C-alpha positions in Angstrom: 219.3 121.4 238.6 221.8 124.4 237.5 220.6 127.3 235.5 223.6 129.0 234.0 223.8 132.8 233.5 220.4 132.4 235.5 220.4 136.2 236.5 221.2 137.4 232.8 218.1 135.2 231.7 215.8 136.6 234.6 217.0 140.3 233.8 216.2 139.5 230.2 213.1 138.4 230.7 211.7 141.0 233.0 212.8 143.5 230.5 211.7 142.1 227.4 208.0 142.3 229.5 208.6 145.9 230.9 208.7 146.5 226.7 205.8 144.3 225.5 203.7 145.5 228.2 204.6 149.1 228.2 201.8 150.6 225.8 199.0 149.0 228.1 200.8 150.2 231.2 200.9 154.1 229.5 197.4 153.9 228.4 196.1 152.8 231.3 193.1 155.3 232.2 193.5 157.0 229.2 190.2 157.0 227.3 189.1 159.1 223.9 185.7 160.0 223.8 184.2 159.0 220.5 183.9 161.3 218.2 179.6 162.4 216.7 180.3 163.4 213.2 178.2 166.9 212.5 176.7 167.4 209.5 177.1 171.2 208.4 174.3 173.9 207.0 174.7 171.9 203.5 172.3 169.5 204.3 170.0 172.1 203.5 170.8 170.7 199.9 169.4 167.4 200.6 166.5 169.1 202.3 166.1 171.1 199.2 165.9 168.2 196.9 164.3 165.2 199.3 161.8 167.5 201.0 164.4 165.6 204.1 167.3 165.1 205.4 168.4 162.2 203.9 171.6 160.4 202.9 172.2 157.7 200.1 171.6 154.4 202.7 170.5 154.6 205.9 172.6 156.4 209.0 173.5 152.6 210.4 174.4 151.3 207.6 176.4 154.1 206.1 178.0 153.8 209.5 179.4 150.8 209.2 179.6 150.3 205.3 180.2 153.7 203.4 183.9 152.5 202.9 183.0 149.7 201.0 180.3 151.4 199.4 182.5 154.3 197.8 185.1 151.3 197.2 182.3 150.2 195.1 181.1 153.0 193.7 185.1 153.8 192.8 185.5 150.4 190.6 181.6 151.1 189.3 182.3 154.4 188.0 186.0 154.2 186.9 185.8 150.3 185.6 182.1 150.2 184.2 181.1 154.0 183.4 178.3 153.5 185.6 177.4 156.6 187.3 174.0 156.1 189.1 173.6 154.4 192.1 170.1 153.0 192.9 169.4 153.0 196.9 168.5 149.3 198.0 166.3 151.2 201.3 164.8 154.3 199.5 164.6 153.2 195.6 165.9 156.2 194.3 168.9 157.3 192.1 172.0 158.9 193.0 175.0 160.6 191.1 178.5 158.7 191.8 180.6 161.1 193.1 182.1 161.7 196.3 182.3 165.5 195.5 178.9 166.4 194.1 176.8 163.9 195.9 178.4 163.3 199.2 180.2 166.8 200.3 177.1 168.4 199.3 175.7 167.7 202.8 178.5 166.3 204.4 180.5 169.4 203.6 182.9 169.7 206.4 185.8 167.7 205.9 187.3 168.4 208.8 184.0 168.1 210.8 183.0 165.1 209.4 185.1 162.9 208.2 188.3 163.7 210.2 187.1 163.3 213.4 186.0 160.1 212.8 189.0 158.3 210.5 191.5 160.4 213.2 190.0 158.1 215.9 190.1 155.5 214.2 193.7 155.6 212.9 192.2 155.2 209.5 194.2 157.0 206.8 191.8 157.4 203.7 193.2 157.9 200.1 190.0 159.5 198.7 192.0 162.6 198.3 194.8 160.9 196.6 192.8 161.4 193.2 190.5 164.1 194.6 190.5 167.7 195.4 190.4 168.2 198.9 187.1 170.2 199.7 188.4 173.7 201.2 186.8 174.4 204.7 184.5 177.6 204.8 185.3 180.6 206.8 182.7 180.4 209.6 183.0 176.2 209.8 183.1 175.6 213.8 186.1 173.3 215.0 
């Protein structure tokens, strides 16, 4: 069996494979460390309010489901005018507010939100509607 234009076909296949696998070759050995979000000193607000560090839900739930929770809060506040959230874990009620509830404890957007969102290559649209918090002067990077 004779292969017509065999040299061109094989060259094309080699070029295609080189381009298709380039991202894998380029990133071999480059591993990014998992970011650890830092709670800034404003966590004292939670301690003052509850006597201990407490979020609206347990840590593992928030790491896994915070985006769903925030979307549900948005829908509940905007569509249903419901501003109170009852935590299933603690039974306590919270104000559904990114700026007046969440950002009271997680005060550094740069150290808390941006580190994980950048690591995960996610661009949330929270700040399309909300006013982006300004970093305090003494805030570490």
